[in-house]
C-alpha positions in Angstrom: -5.1 -5.5 -34.1 -3.7 -8.5 -32.3 -4.9 -9.3 -28.8 -2.2 -9.3 -26.2 -2.0 -11.2 -22.9 0.0 -10.3 -19.8 3.6 -11.2 -20.5 3.3 -10.9 -24.3 5.8 -8.7 -26.1 4.1 -5.5 -27.3 4.3 -4.4 -30.9 6.2 -1.1 -31.6 4.5 2.0 -30.4 5.2 5.7 -29.7 3.8 7.8 -26.9 4.2 11.5 -25.9 5.9 11.9 -22.6 6.1 14.6 -20.0 9.9 14.9 -19.9 11.6 13.8 -23.1 8.8 14.4 -25.6 8.5 11.0 -27.1 8.9 7.4 -26.0 9.5 4.9 -28.8 9.1 1.3 -27.9 10.1 -1.4 -30.3 12.5 -1.8 -33.1 15.3 0.8 -33.1 14.2 2.4 -29.9 15.7 3.0 -26.5 13.2 0.5 -25.0 13.9 -2.2 -27.7 15.9 -4.4 -25.4 13.9 -3.6 -22.3 13.1 -6.7 -20.2 11.3 -4.9 -17.4 7.5 -4.6 -17.4 5.5 -1.7 -18.7 2.4 -1.0 -16.6 -0.2 1.1 -18.2 -2.5 3.0 -15.8 -5.6 4.3 -17.7 -7.2 7.1 -15.6 -10.8 8.1 -15.6 -12.7 9.9 -12.9 -14.6 6.8 -12.2 -11.5 4.8 -11.4 -11.3 4.4 -7.6 -8.0 2.6 -8.0 -6.3 5.4 -9.8 -8.0 8.0 -7.5 -6.4 6.2 -4.6 -3.0 6.3 -6.3 -3.3 10.0 -6.8 -4.5 10.8 -3.3 -3.2 8.1 -1.0 0.5 7.5 -0.5 -0.1 4.1 1.0 -1.8 3.0 -2.3 1.3 4.0 -4.2 3.5 2.2 -1.8 1.4 -1.0 -2.2 1.7 -0.7 -6.0 5.5 -0.3 -5.7 5.8 -3.2 -3.3 3.8 -5.5 -5.5 5.5 -4.5 -8.8 8.5 -6.3 -10.2 11.8 -4.3 -10.0 12.5 -1.8 -12.8 8.8 -1.5 -13.7 8.0 1.5 -16.0 4.6 3.1 -15.2 2.8 4.8 -18.1 -0.2 7.0 -17.2 -2.9 7.4 -19.8 -5.9 9.7 -19.3 -8.9 10.6 -21.4 -9.7 13.5 -19.0 -9.8 17.1 -20.3 -6.8 17.8 -18.0 -4.8 14.7 -19.1 -1.4 16.5 -19.1 -1.8 18.0 -15.7 -3.0 14.6 -14.3 -0.1 12.7 -15.8 2.3 15.4 -14.4 0.7 15.2 -11.0 1.0 11.4 -11.0 4.6 11.5 -12.3 5.8 13.8 -9.5 3.8 12.0 -6.8 5.1 8.6 -7.9 8.7 9.9 -8.2 8.5 11.4 -4.6 7.1 8.1 -3.2 9.7 6.0 -5.1 12.6 8.1 -3.8 11.3 8.0 -0.2 10.5 4.2 -0.5 14.0 3.3 -1.8 15.8 5.6 0.7 14.0 3.8 3.6 14.8 0.3 2.2 18.6 1.0 2.1 
């Protein structure tokens, strides 16, 4: 497996998603021509950063403010409750994004 650096183009991959079932990135996918960044957030219970994102609105706002426009966030978890954690993060991030962009207008 090749080592990637920030800014490198990722090789094709497929991930299970909460809403659409599958995300295909790469050749012949909906994300093939994507030029916006993909941010992977790998959750463990020992991650103070991701704990803050899940429990502190200001932490999510900081992440949004310091991310490039059109960033796609991908939550990965090795926890026994990975699906419910990803779902919680998705809805929390969606709510904060909607509020954040409404206030900026």
